[in-house]
C-alpha positions in Angstrom: 116.2 81.9 97.0 117.5 84.4 99.3 114.3 83.7 101.8 115.7 80.3 102.3 118.2 82.0 104.8 115.5 82.7 106.8 114.8 79.0 107.3 117.8 77.6 109.0 116.7 79.1 112.4 114.2 76.6 112.4 117.0 74.1 112.3 118.4 75.3 115.0 115.3 74.8 117.3 116.1 71.2 118.7 118.7 73.1 120.7 116.1 73.6 123.3 115.6 70.0 123.7 119.3 69.2 124.0 121.0 72.0 126.0 119.6 73.6 129.2 117.1 76.8 128.5 119.9 79.9 128.6 122.5 78.0 126.4 120.0 77.2 123.9 118.7 80.5 123.8 122.0 82.1 123.5 122.7 79.7 120.7 119.2 80.4 119.0 119.9 84.1 119.2 123.2 83.9 117.3 121.8 81.5 114.8 118.9 83.8 114.3 121.2 87.3 114.1 123.7 85.4 111.7 121.0 84.3 109.5 119.5 88.1 109.5 122.5 89.7 108.7 123.3 87.1 106.0 119.9 87.8 104.3 120.5 91.8 104.7 123.9 91.1 103.0 122.6 89.2 99.9 119.4 91.2 99.4 121.6 94.4 99.0 124.0 92.3 96.8 120.9 91.6 94.6 120.0 94.8 94.3 123.4 96.0 93.5 123.7 93.4 90.8 120.3 94.7 89.1 121.5 98.3 88.5 125.0 97.0 86.9 123.1 94.6 84.6 121.1 97.2 83.2 124.7 99.2 82.7 125.5 96.3 80.8 122.8 96.1 78.2 123.2 99.9 77.3 123.5 100.2 73.8 123.0 96.4 72.8 120.5 95.9 69.8 118.0 92.9 70.2 114.8 91.9 68.3 111.5 92.3 69.4 109.6 89.6 70.1 105.8 90.5 71.3 104.3 93.8 71.0 101.1 93.3 72.8 99.8 93.3 75.4 103.6 94.6 76.5 106.4 94.9 74.9 109.3 91.6 75.1 112.7 91.8 73.3 115.0 89.5 73.1 118.8 90.7 73.7 121.7 88.3 73.4 119.7 85.1 73.6 117.6 86.2 76.6 114.2 87.4 76.6 113.5 91.1 78.1 110.5 92.9 79.2 110.8 96.5 77.4 109.1 99.9 77.5 108.8 102.3 74.7 107.9 106.1 75.0 105.7 106.0 72.1 102.9 103.6 70.6 104.3 100.4 68.4 102.4 99.0 65.6 105.1 96.7 64.3 108.6 96.8 64.8 111.7 94.6 63.5 114.7 95.6 66.4 115.5 97.6 69.0 118.4 99.1 70.9 118.8 99.5 74.8 118.7 103.3 75.6 118.8 103.5 79.5 
C-alpha cells in the first residue's frame, strides 16, 4: 500500500502540458520530493510498528494450527507463523518467548 505514494508524481505530469517548462519542472520536482519523503517516513513507521507488535505478543498463549511444512499458531484470534528450537511431532498449545 505504501508504494502507491510513489504513483502520485505520475498524476503531476500534466503540469508539463498546462504550464511553461520551468514552472512545470519546479512543480513536478516539489511533488516528487514530497512523495519520496512521505514514502520513506511511512516505511520507517511500518518497521517501528512491527518491532512493538513483537513486544505485545511476548508472554501470550495460543493454539498450534499446523506443524508441517511450517509451524502456524493462533494467538488472540489471529494466525501467526512461528519457529521452534526443537523438532515437533504434536503440540496442543504454545507461548510467545521472544
